[in-house]
ZABA-552934 format. One record per residue (C-alpha): x, y, z; residue number from 1; residue in three letters. Coordinates in steps of 0.5 Angstrom, whole numbers, plus 2048, in hexadecimal, padded with zeros to 3 digits. Example, Ala and Ser with C-alpha at 12.3 -4.5 7.8 and 13.67 -1.06 7.14 Angstrom:
BEGIN
     X     Y     Z   num   residuo
   819   7F7   810     1       ALA
   81B   7FE   80E     2       SER
***
This chain:
BEGIN
     X     Y     Z   num   residuo
   776   788   6F9     1       MET
   77D   78B   6F9     2       SER
   77F   789   6F1     3       ILE
   781   78E   6EE     4       ALA
   77B   78D   6E7     5       PHE
   774   78E   6E5     6       ASP
   76F   78C   6E0     7       SER
   771   792   6DB     8       ASP
   778   78F   6DA     9       ARG
   776   788   6DA    10       TRP
   771   78B   6D4    11       ALA
   777   78E   6D0    12       LYS
   77B   786   6D2    13       ILE
   776   782   6CE    14       LYS
   775   787   6C9    15       GLN
   77C   787   6C7    16       ASP
   77E   780   6C8    17       TYR
   779   77E   6C4    18       GLN
   77A   783   6BE    19       LEU
   781   780   6BF    20       TRP
   77F   779   6BE    21       TRP
   77B   77A   6B8    22       ASP
   781   77E   6B5    23       GLY
   77E   785   6B5    24       LYS
   783   788   6BA    25       LEU
   787   78D   6B7    26       LYS
   78C   78C   6BD    27       ARG
   78F   787   6C2    28       PRO
   78C   786   6C8    29       LEU
   791   787   6CE    30       ILE
   78F   784   6D5    31       HIS
   792   787   6DA    32       VAL
   793   786   6E1    33       THR
   795   78B   6E7    34       MET
   797   789   6ED    35       SER
   798   78E   6F4    36       GLY
   791   790   6F5    37       ARG
   78E   791   6FC    38       SER
   789   78B   6FD    39       PRO
   784   78F   701    40       GLY
   784   789   706    41       ARG
   788   786   70C    42       PRO
   78D   77F   709    43       GLU
   78A   779   70A    44       PRO
   78E   774   70E    45       ALA
   78F   76F   709    46       LEU
   795   770   704    47       PRO
   793   770   6FC    48       TYR
   796   76A   6F8    49       LYS
   796   76A   6F1    50       HIS
   795   762   6F1    51       PHE
   78F   762   6F4    52       THR
   790   75B   6F5    53       SER
   795   75C   6FA    54       HIS
   790   75E   6FF    55       TYR
   78F   758   704    56       GLU
   787   755   703    57       ARG
   786   758   70A    58       SER
   786   75F   707    59       ILE
   77F   760   705    60       THR
   77D   764   6FE    61       PRO
   77B   769   702    62       GLU
   781   76B   704    63       ALA
   784   76B   6FD    64       ILE
   77F   76F   6FA    65       VAL
   781   774   700    66       ASP
   788   774   6FE    67       ARG
   787   774   6F7    68       TRP
   782   77C   6F8    69       ASP
   788   77E   6FC    70       TYR
   78D   77C   6F7    71       GLN
   788   780   6F1    72       LEU
   787   786   6F5    73       SER
   78E   788   6F5    74       GLN
   78E   789   6EE    75       GLN
   78B   78E   6E8    76       THR
   78A   78B   6E1    77       TRP
   78C   790   6DC    78       LEU
   78B   78F   6D4    79       GLY
   787   78A   6D2    80       ASP
   789   786   6D9    81       GLY
   783   784   6DE    82       PHE
   782   780   6E4    83       PRO
   784   777   6E4    84       ASN
   785   772   6E8    85       ILE
   785   76B   6E7    86       TRP
   786   764   6EC    87       PRO
   78D   762   6EA    88       ASN
   78E   75B   6EB    89       PHE
   794   759   6E7    90       GLY
   794   758   6DF    91       PRO
   790   753   6DD    92       GLY
   78B   752   6E4    93       VAL
   786   74E   6E0    94       ALA
   78B   748   6E1    95       ALA
   789   749   6E9    96       ALA
   783   749   6E7    97       PHE
   783   742   6E4    98       MET
   787   73F   6EA    99       GLY
   78D   742   6EA   100       ALA
   792   745   6F0   101       ASP
   794   74C   6F1   102       ILE
   79A   74C   6F3   103       GLU
   79C   753   6F5   104       ASN
   7A4   756   6F4   105       THR
   7A6   75D   6F6   106       PRO
   7A5   760   6EF   107       HIS
   79F   75B   6EC   108       SER
   79A   756   6EC   109       SER
   79B   750   6E9   110       TRP
   796   749   6E8   111       PHE
   799   742   6E9   112       VAL
   795   73C   6E8   113       PRO
   793   737   6EE   114       ARG
   794   731   6EA   115       GLU
   798   730   6E3   116       MET
   793   72B   6DF   117       LYS
   795   72A   6D8   118       ALA
   790   72D   6D2   119       PRO
   78D   727   6D0   120       ARG
   78B   727   6D9   121       ASP
   78B   72F   6D9   122       LEU
   784   733   6D9   123       ARG
   782   73A   6DA   124       LEU
   77C   73A   6DE   125       ALA
   777   740   6E1   126       TYR
   778   740   6E8   127       GLN
   772   742   6EC   128       PRO
   773   746   6F2   129       ASP
   77A   747   6F1   130       ASN
   77D   74C   6F6   131       PRO
   781   74F   6F1   132       TRP
   77C   751   6ED   133       LEU
   777   753   6F2   134       GLU
   77C   758   6F5   135       ARG
   77D   75C   6EF   136       VAL
   775   75B   6EE   137       LYS
   775   75E   6F5   138       ALA
   77B   764   6F3   139       LEU
   776   766   6ED   140       CYS
   770   767   6F1   141       ARG
   773   76B   6F6   142       LEU
   777   770   6F2   143       SER
   770   771   6EE   144       LEU
   76D   773   6F4   145       ASP
   771   776   6F7   146       ARG
   773   77B   6F0   147       TRP
   76C   77A   6ED   148       GLN
   76F   77B   6E6   149       GLY
   774   780   6E8   150       MET
   779   77C   6E7   151       VAL
   77B   776   6E1   152       GLN
   77C   770   6E5   153       VAL
   780   76B   6DF   154       GLY
   77F   764   6DE   155       MET
   785   760   6E2   156       THR
   78A   75D   6DE   157       ASP
   787   757   6DC   158       LEU
   78D   755   6D7   159       GLY
   78E   752   6D1   160       GLY
   78C   74B   6CF   161       ASN
   792   748   6CD   162       LEU
   795   74A   6D3   163       ASP
   78F   748   6D7   164       ILE
   791   740   6D5   165       VAL
   798   742   6D6   166       SER
   796   742   6DD   167       THR
   794   73C   6DD   168       PHE
   799   739   6D8   169       ARG
   79F   73D   6DB   170       PRO
   7A4   740   6D5   171       SER
   7A9   73B   6D3   172       GLU
   7A3   735   6D3   173       ALA
   79E   739   6CF   174       LEU
   7A3   73B   6CA   175       LEU
   7A4   734   6C9   176       LEU
   79D   733   6C9   177       ASP
   79C   737   6C2   178       LEU
   7A0   732   6BF   179       TYR
   79E   72B   6C3   180       ASP
   798   72C   6C4   181       GLN
   795   732   6C0   182       PRO
   78D   730   6C0   183       ASP
   78D   730   6C7   184       GLN
   790   737   6C7   185       VAL
   78C   739   6C2   186       LYS
   786   736   6C7   187       ARG
   789   73A   6CD   188       LEU
   788   740   6CA   189       THR
   781   741   6C9   190       TRP
   77F   73E   6CF   191       GLU
   783   744   6D2   192       ALA
   780   748   6CD   193       HIS
   779   747   6CE   194       ASP
   77A   747   6D6   195       LEU
   77D   74D   6D5   196       TRP
   778   751   6D2   197       TRP
   773   74D   6D8   198       ARG
   778   752   6DC   199       TYR
   777   758   6D8   200       TYR
   770   757   6D8   201       ASP
   76F   755   6DF   202       GLU
   774   75C   6E2   203       LEU
   771   761   6DD   204       ASN
   76A   75E   6DF   205       SER
   76C   761   6E6   206       VAL
   770   767   6E2   207       LEU
   769   76A   6DF   208       ARG
   765   76F   6DE   209       PRO
   769   773   6E2   210       ILE
   770   772   6DF   211       ASN
   772   779   6DB   212       PRO
   774   774   6D6   213       GLY
   779   76E   6D5   214       TYR
   781   76D   6D8   215       THR
   786   769   6DA   216       THR
   78D   76A   6DC   217       TRP
   78E   76F   6D6   218       THR
   788   774   6D7   219       PRO
   787   775   6D0   220       ILE
   77F   777   6D2   221       TYR
   77A   774   6CD   222       SER
   773   775   6CC   223       ALA
   772   76E   6CA   224       GLN
   776   767   6CC   225       PRO
   77E   768   6CC   226       TYR
   783   763   6CE   227       TYR
   78B   764   6CE   228       MET
   78C   75D   6CB   229       LEU
   793   75A   6CC   230       GLN
   797   753   6CA   231       CYS
   79D   753   6CE   232       ASP
   79F   74C   6CC   233       PHE
   79F   74E   6C6   234       CYS
   7A6   751   6C7   235       TYR
   7A8   74A   6C6   236       MET
   7A5   748   6C0   237       ILE
   7A6   749   6B9   238       GLY
   7A2   74B   6B4   239       PRO
   79F   746   6B1   240       ASP
   79D   743   6B8   241       MET
   79B   749   6BA   242       PHE
   796   74A   6B3   243       ASP
   794   742   6B6   244       GLU
   792   742   6BD   245       PHE
   791   749   6BF   246       VAL
   78F   74D   6B9   247       LYS
   788   74A   6B8   248       PRO
   786   74B   6C0   249       GLU
   789   751   6C0   250       LEU
   784   753   6BA   251       ALA
   77D   751   6BC   252       ALA
   77F   755   6C3   253       THR
   781   75B   6BE   254       CYS
   779   75A   6BB   255       ARG
   776   759   6C1   256       LYS
   778   760   6C4   257       LEU
   777   767   6C1   258       THR
   77E   769   6C2   259       ASN
   783   765   6C4   260       PRO
   78B   766   6C5   261       PHE
   791   762   6C4   262       TYR
   796   762   6CA   263       HIS
   79D   762   6C5   264       LEU
   7A2   75F   6CB   265       ASP
   7A9   75F   6C9   266       GLY
   7AD   75F   6C3   267       VAL
   7AC   757   6C2   268       GLY
   7A4   759   6C0   269       GLN
   7A7   75D   6BB   270       LEU
   7A6   757   6B6   271       PRO
   79F   758   6B7   272       HIS
   79D   75D   6B6   273       LEU
   79B   75D   6AE   274       ASP
   796   758   6B0   275       SER
   794   75C   6B6   276       LEU
   793   762   6B1   277       LEU
   78F   75D   6AD   278       SER
   789   75C   6B1   279       ILE
   784   760   6AF   280       PRO
   780   761   6B5   281       GLU
   787   763   6B9   282       LEU
   786   76B   6BB   283       LYS
   78E   76D   6BE   284       GLY
   794   76A   6C0   285       VAL
   798   76C   6C6   286       GLN
   7A0   76A   6C6   287       TRP
   7A4   76A   6CB   288       ILE
   7AB   769   6C9   289       PRO
   7AE   766   6CF   290       GLY
   7B2   766   6D5   291       ASP
   7B9   767   6D3   292       GLY
   7B7   76A   6CB   293       LYS
   7B7   771   6C9   294       PRO
   7B0   775   6CC   295       ASP
   7AB   776   6C7   296       MET
   7AD   77C   6C3   297       ARG
   7B2   777   6C0   298       HIS
   7AE   772   6BC   299       TRP
   7AA   777   6B6   300       PRO
   7AA   771   6B1   301       ASP
   7A5   76D   6B6   302       VAL
   7A1   774   6B7   303       TYR
   7A0   775   6B0   304       ARG
   79F   76E   6AE   305       ARG
   798   76E   6B3   306       ILE
   796   775   6B1   307       ARG
   796   773   6A9   308       LYS
   792   76C   6AB   309       ALA
   78D   772   6AE   310       GLY
   78E   76F   6B5   311       LYS
   78E   774   6BB   312       LEU
   795   775   6BF   313       VAL
   796   775   6C7   314       GLN
   79C   778   6CA   315       LEU
   79E   778   6D1   316       PHE
   7A3   77E   6D3   317       GLY
   7A5   785   6D3   318       PRO
   7A3   78B   6CF   319       PRO
   7A9   789   6CB   320       GLU
   7A6   782   6C9   321       VAL
   7A0   785   6C5   322       LEU
   7A4   78C   6C2   323       ASP
   7A9   786   6BF   324       THR
   7A3   781   6BD   325       VAL
   7A0   786   6BA   326       VAL
   7A6   789   6B5   327       ASP
   7A7   782   6B4   328       GLN
   7A1   77F   6B1   329       VAL
   79F   787   6AE   330       GLY
   798   787   6B2   331       SER
   796   788   6B9   332       PRO
   78F   785   6B7   333       GLU
   78E   77E   6BA   334       GLY
   792   77E   6BF   335       ILE
   792   77E   6C8   336       ILE
   797   77F   6CD   337       LEU
   796   77E   6D4   338       PHE
   79B   783   6D9   339       THR
   79C   785   6E0   340       GLY
   79D   78C   6E1   341       CYS
   7A1   78F   6E7   342       ASP
   79E   795   6EA   343       PRO
   7A3   79A   6E9   344       ALA
   7A3   798   6E2   345       LYS
   79B   79A   6E1   346       GLU
   79A   7A0   6DE   347       GLN
   7A0   79E   6D9   348       GLU
   79B   798   6D7   349       THR
   796   79B   6D6   350       ARG
   798   7A0   6D1   351       ALA
   79B   79A   6CE   352       TRP
   794   796   6CE   353       LEU
   792   79C   6CB   354       LYS
   796   79C   6C5   355       ARG
   793   796   6C4   356       TYR
   78C   798   6C5   357       GLY
   78B   793   6CA   358       ALA
   78B   799   6D0   359       GLU
***
């Protein structure tokens, strides 16, 4: 195997991440990925695609996993980084597991219903032998066979439950349904909840016990069940509707997970932050300001509110993002940063990591 990682480093990752989840790590976690390493093997003919759903169905899972192996073989992980991969079929692929079609665009994958039904006529149901679910499972199985626990294989992006419902009742229709047919929306939300958990458990039955732990599209390592929860639809609703239609299901899912995080995406979700922080079982928040907004260094009030509530904070960006947020909140504890490193700046990055005790 040409991937540059070993069991001793995995032991350290598992130890430090557990301390972080437990609030006992007196430093931030810093996950650094550096590309540019010689892979030590020929490049496969299959090109790399960020969205796995962009590969034609004729492309075998074996070929995709081999391409993933080549990508990982070019990387080095510094600090608290570790090798990870995840089958990316777009945000909310659980809708495809329920029968929606995947529509690929140059930069993403979306889901469209095969038929528009009124809420009272719509039922979300499990589909045995769904081709998309079977393809995700096949990729997970082959990944585990290939790497035997040296690479963390993440859960595919199942999506947020009201987001899944909005696939079958596209946004404007679902917004009207909140007023006109609230009981039907709640029924559909809990149908999605039950199916979401069925998929989560099915996929984990494939991933365990070889997988080192749990990750998703944001690879915060956890030895216990973790997920990055979301509800992008709630950008369009106010706090009262959030508390009525989103929070109950979200809180129920948080109670079932050991380490739940929430993907707070865009300023339209900030009105829901205090409500989210009141969920006792929610462990942390990933804040994404959104396109056209000031970057992550410019939201001190958001980070202070999250940390004051006793929740963890996840960041993306260059080292100065972490430096700035640590100054803003007054402590490096309870924060994780995902960042990259140019090989030309490796020594500089290692010195920076050493300042935080993450060398």
